[in-house]
Structure formats: C-alpha cells, structure tokens
ZAKOL-409257 format. One record per residue (C-alpha): residue in three letters; x, y, z. Coordinates in pm, whole numbers, plus 50000, padded with zeros to 5 digits. Layout:
<sepas>
alaXYZ...
</sepas>
This chain:
<sepas>
unk145197688575684unk144717693476056unk142587668776245unk141987650276566unk140127619076677unk138117620177000unk137887584677130unk137087568577462unk138017539477683unk134507526377617unk130937536877556unk129267561377792unk132397580577894unk131137613577749unk132917614877415unk129837626977221unk129407656277460unk133127664277455unk133247661677076unk130147682777026unk131327708677277unk134737711177112unk133147714576769unk130807741676891unk133577761777057unk135987759876763unk133237768076513unk133097802976659unk136337811176477unk137067782076241unk135467760275975unk135117726676148unk134327694975956unk132837667576171unk132947630076121unk131677599376305unk133327565276294unk130887537076226unk127197534076142unk125497561076346unk122787586476267unk122347605476593unk125877617276673unk126317633176327unk123107652976389unk124737668876694unk127917675376498unk125957691876218unk124097714276460unk127367723676634unk129357731876320unk126757742676066unk128247717075823unk126947681875748unk128867655975949unk129857624375762unk130167587975862unk133507570675807unk133267532975805unk135827508075676unk133277479875670unk130857498075442unk133537516975245unk136967508775112unk139857527075272unk140407545674945unk136787557274952unk137207569875309unk140227590275197unk138317604374899unk135337613475113unk137507631675368unk139427649375094unk136197660974930unk134327671775243unk137257688175424unk138647706975124unk137567740875265unk137737732575638unk140287745375889unk140167714576107unk138617679676109unk137197665176430unk136367628076424unk134267611776695unk135127575476752unk132837545976815unk132697526777145unk136187521577290unk139317530277093unk140097494376995unk136637478676957unk136067465676605unk134337437976416unk136097410376608unk137997405976931unk141237399176747unk141497425376473unk141257462876426unk138827463676132unk136007487876198unk137677503176504unk138437539176588unk142107529476613unk142097517376253unk140457549776138unk142947571276329unk145847553576160unk144197555575818unk143597593075851unk146917599876022unk145217619776299unk146267620276666unk143877606376926unk142567623977236unk141237598077479unk138197605977695unk138287588278032unk135557586278293unk137717595578592unk134987591978852unk136627577979169unk139927573478983unk143337589979017unk146437568678946unk144237542178786unk143217567678524unk146887572478434unk147367534678421unk144407531178183unk145767557877950unk149237542477954unk147727508877866unk145737522977577unk148827540777446unk151017509677470unk148467485677321unk149217497076964unk152237520076929unk151067529776579unk148057547576732unk149127582376836unk147417588177172unk148447624477205unk146267636477491unk143587628177743unk140427645477864unk139277634578208unk135517635078261unk133497634478585unk136097651978797unk134847661079146unk136257692079312unk139727706879367unk141127677179560unk140237652379287unk141637675979025unk144917679679219unk145357642079262unk144737635878893unk147357661878798unk149837645679035unk149057610778904unk149627620178541unk152697641378618unk154287612378801unk153067582478602unk152267591978242unk153707613677968unk150317617277796unk149297653777845unk146007661778017unk144077684977782unk140997689277996unk139227680778319unk135447681278291unk133427685778607unk131057658278711unk127737658878524unk128867687878304unk128437665178000unk124757659578075unk121937672177858unk122027648877557unk118787628977569unk118867591477530unk116517565577387unk116817528177343unk118167531976988unk120847555377119unk120717592577162unk117447608477057unk116917623976717unk118137659676706unk116247689976586unk116527727676596unk114987727276944unk118217711077067unk120287741276969unk120417754777325unk121807721477451unk124437719977177unk125337756577222unk125637750677596unk128077721977539unk130387747577382unk130937759377739unk132897727377805unk135747744577623unk136377764577941unk137317731478107unk139667721377825unk143017735077718unk141897745077370unk145297759677278unk146947726377359unk144307707377157unk145037729576858unk148767725476917unk148367687676894unk146617692376560unk149377715576439unk152207692376543unk150677662476365unk149307680176058unk149257657175755unk149337663575385unk145957671575232unk144417642475038unk143297648974684unk139757663274687unk138297637174450unk134547637174395unk133377604574560unk129937599674400unk128907585774062unk127777613873830unk124987613473576unk122247635973444unk119167615773519unk116787645273541unk114697625673792unk112637639774075unk113137624074419unk111037628474733unk112407621775083unk110337624375405unk112307643275667unk110947649176018unk110967632876363unk109537600476219unk111937598075922unk115317612276018unk117897584675971unk119717592175647unk123377591275564unk124007625975424unk126137610075153unk123097591275023unk121327624274955unk124527638174801unk124757607574576unk121167613274462unk121967649174367unk125167637974191unk122997614773983unk121067644873861unk118077640574093unk116067670374210unk115677660474578unk112667674474761unk112037668475132unk108637668875299unk107057660975638unk104287635175669unk103967644776037unk103167680575938unk100417667775710unk102337671775384unk101017652975084unk103287629274895unk105077650674634unk105017640574270unk108297622574205unk109977594774011unk111777580274314unk110667578974679unk113297572274946unk111877565675296unk114607564175558unk114517551175912unk113697568876233unk110837565376480unk107587561076284unk106287538076558unk106187568076794unk104127588576550unk101807563376386unk098707581476508unk099667611876301unk101077591776011unk097977569775983unk095807600875961unk097797614675668unk095917595475402unk097357616875123unk100797603975219unk099917567275271unk097537563674978unk099857583774757unk102697560074843unk100587529374768unk099417544274436unk102947554274337unk104107518774397unk101177504374201unk102087527073911unk105577512273905unk107457542274037unk110667534774228unk110147533074604unk112797523774859unk112127520375232unk114797514475495unk113777501475840unk111207527775941unk110437531975574unk109817494475544unk107507495975846unk105487523775684unk105147503875362unk103487474875547unk099707470575575unk099727477375949unk102067488276228unk101577478276593unk103297500576849unk104827489877183unk101437493277354unk099827469277107unk097817495976924unk097407487776556unk097657515276292unk097167514475919unk100227516175700unk100607523975333unk099807488075231unk102477486174963unk103317451875103unk100867426475244unk102647424075578unk102207434075940unk104897451476143unk104997446976520unk107197464076779unk108857439577019unk111257439777313unk113817420177112unk116747440276982unk118107431876638unk121577446676606unk123277469776587unk125187448176342unk126737449976002unk125037433275709unk126387415675402unk123777408375138unk123297404174765unk120427416574554unk118317388574408unk117137386574048unk113737398274172unk115187430674308unk114377458774062unk116627484674230unk119707465174339unk119667433674122unk122867413674173unk124507441474378unk126777431774666unk125567452474960unk127337462875279unk125007479275527unk123907479175891unk120697471376078unk119277480576420unk115617476876510unk113107464876768unk110387454476527unk109427423376331unk107877423175985unk105647393375910unk104697389675544unk101517371775442unk101117348275149unk104187341374938unk106457371674965unk109117380874712unk112457389874868unk115047413074718unk118147403474917unk119867371775024unk121447379175362unk124947365375414unk125587383475742unk122837398375957unk119207391776042unk117077407975772unk113377400075779unk113497362675838unk117137355375921unk118077346275564unk116377371975346unk115537408675344unk113847433675115unk110187428275033unk109587434774663unk106557446174466unk107017459974114unk109687487074155unk109287489674532unk111797475274781unk111537477575159unk114257463275384unk115677465875734unk119097475075595unk120487510075612unk122637512075301unk125457536975248unk125807551274899unk129607548474906unk129557511174978unk129357505774600unk130737523574295unk127337533574161unk124657528874425unk121827543774219unk122417527073883unk119557502373932unk117247528974071unk117747551073768unk117257521473536unk114027511073709unk112247544273667unk109627540373393
</sepas>
C-alpha cells in the first residue's frame, strides 16, 4: 500500500488546499483514496470532489486502532495511492502531553511518511529550523518532505533553497506562491459546505501540482510502501429490509460517509431527498437528519410543510427518527436565527432552539444511552460536537444520553426523546461501536 500524510505546523498553513490540489492532480492518472484525520465534514467533501471517491474520516478517539486499519484496508483495496490530510498541527492531540488523536499518531499507525506544510511567509532559515524541530520531536514519525507555502518571488525561493540545503536534510517537495492556495471559502464552523458548484475551485487547485515536485512525492510513497492490510468489511451486516430517508442538501450536509455505508450494510434502502428543493418527506421506516446549516435556510425549510409535518407525524406514529445537531434543531418547535427571527420547526420536541455567539466545541464527547433511549439504550457512545446554538426544552424533558465528556444540551445530558425519536447535538460515527444500528433496527415497529 502506498500512502502519504499531508500535515502542517499548525492550522491555517494551507494543508487542505495542498492536499486537495495533490489529490486532484494525481486523480488524472491514478485511483486516489482520500482520508481526513479527526472529526471533520468539510475537508472530506473537497477530497471527494477532487478524487471522485468518498473520503473517509480516521479517528482514534471514535474508533479503535484495529477499526482504523480495517477501514483503510476496505476502502483502499482498489486504490493506487492513499492521501491522508492531517488535523491542526502534526502533534496536536487530545492533551498537551500525549499523542492520542494526533496526526502523528495516525501516521505511525498507518506506516505512512509525512509531508509537512509550512507557511514560509517572511521565513528562510527559520523555516528549516521549524522542520528540523518537527522531525526531531518524535523520531518514530517519518517526516519525509516539506512543502513551503506563501513563497514570494525568486529571491525568497532562492534563500529557502539555500537554507534547506545548508541546514536540513528534509527534502523540499514544493514551493507554493503566495496566495496560490486561496479560493476555499470559510465560515465560522470551518470551511463552507461543498457542492458541485465548487468544482472549478477544486479543479483549479490541481494546478498547484506545477509548484510541487510530483515525481519526488510519488518517490517518497514508493520508498516507504507498506504491506497491504487485510480488506476486512468493517460494518455490521444484516438483512433488515428497512427503508431509510436522509435529507441531503446545503442545510443537511454533515454526514460521515461510513454512517450511510453502515445503514446499507444493515440492509437499509437509503433514499436521499432535499427539503430545500421542496421535496416531501419520503415514506420510510427510519429518518436520519444530519447536521449542517439549517439556521441559514429556515425560511425555506419552514415553508416546506410537507417535510416538517411529515416528520412530526412520522415521530407520532412511532417510526425511528434520529437528528444530529442541525437535525435536532429542525425537530424543535421553533428555531431562532442569528438575527433573532423565529421560524417554525417540526415540533417533534417541545423545545426552542436559538442561535448564539457562544461556541460549543469542537470537542469530543463520551456518553452513554439511558434506559429511556429507544435507539441507543445502554450504548457507550464516542462522538463529537460543534455548534453555536442552544436548545431549551419546555416542561419535563426526557433525555437519551448521560454525558460524561462534552456539553450536550444542558451540560450533563443530551438527546431529547419522544417515542422512537432521538435528537442530540452529538455527531456519532458508525464505527465507534460494533453494531451502531442494532437499537435502531430493533425500534422499528
């Protein structure tokens, strides 16, 4: 198996643009399988658009190391090369003292060499010193190359070459001109959601390859090629015969691809639809509403009565409904946007949702399903949360999760429950448990 990890000295150095550009360029002649370290929805969207293959999240907090290996073996079984985008800086993890959750840990687990992206703006010898420090910090991490971003003109380029030739044995695999990595839109939750209209931007990033030594990048992959892992199927299999409906558009776009794969492996016929386009709620046994940006589209969502009333009726009939973050917001009685405008929600739960300026997360979550939880009763859950809204239940709410780590709805609990409906702030990953959908299948009447 050939692979490489694109990491950075920190956030904002351009590693998503470099990774996406490299994926796009190599996909012209190779089958490229993309991955993202950590809990992220946006970067994998760019990877998927660049490669034409679903990018996967690799996360040692939400998955066991053995599960990570199985997932890579399964998804890369027909790929020519794996390209893994790191998270934050190379060594940032759960704590300041350990490597758990870091890109460095993932690189060692996968056995892939690391190419470090450095923002070289106004730097020459200091850039070489930074790379030397990153390489020496953990000798078990194979820092095999560096890509220098924000390089200004021939003089800067010459000084950087001289600095690395005289002070570092880490090869320079690329020098990216200043502002060449621009174009990826940003929003407070990270990079914006990606759609087909972003193809021109992603395709344009492929031009960054002209500022990289692609042959040397591929040579690094060749020299450190590892044995292929066994391509074990990572999802629980069953023949449930259930129908599942999943909203998928600009309002509901945050899904781990493996969650949808797990649903299909459980024998579910998964149908997607767009509430923003005016689609009615499809007839289904299980409704899975992911996160995204419903607060930016509540005018259109609130006008789609077939969707909102259909969701409320499906819940009242006892069908299985799961909402994550944006899905939870939609299931509330009302949603107030950042301007204070109040919109009707589905009314599955007697609760109001309000956008705030307070950021919750991004952070990992440890929780356990309560006895009242019809979908995840007693299940130990590893997930993540990131939102700018508050949900305020009325009356005496029933909660489906006790939160051991994280914020949830009230700091101690998450997951509003009504019949077979559960709405929470957590984004769960199907491979964080052996059989994520067992309770869902059992709850369907």
